[in-house]
N, C-alpha and C positions, 0 to 999 in steps of 0.2 A: 722213617717218619712214624710218629705216634698217632694211633687211631683214636677217633673221637670216643669210641666205646671204652677204651683203656683209660683215658682222662676222666671220663664219667664215673667209672668204677673206683679209680684213685680218689676222686673227690668224696665218693660215698664212704670210703674206708676212713678218710680223714674226719668226716662228719661223725662217724661212730665214736671218736675219741674226744669230741668237743665237750666241755664239761657243763652242757646244759641238757641233762638226760632225757627228758621226755621228747623234747623237739628234735635234737640232734640225732637220737637213735631212730626216730621214725623217718627223718628225712635221710639219714644214711642208708637204712635199708631200702627205702624208695629208690634211691640214687643208684644203689647197687643192682636193683632189679631192672632199672631202666638201662643200665650199662649192659647187663646181660642180654637184654632184648636186642639192644644195638648191635651187640657182638653176633647174636644169632641172624638178625636180618641182614647185616653188611658183611658178614663173615664169609670166607671162602670155604 
């Protein structure tokens, strides 16, 4: 089963490649950070 943090991090990576540079890049980085925090909090 795929963890929520993995899905959030994948969404962040996808947002980095969306062709709306300022908005997508900022949202992508924020989403990656949220995914990393989720991984640390819920990880084993």
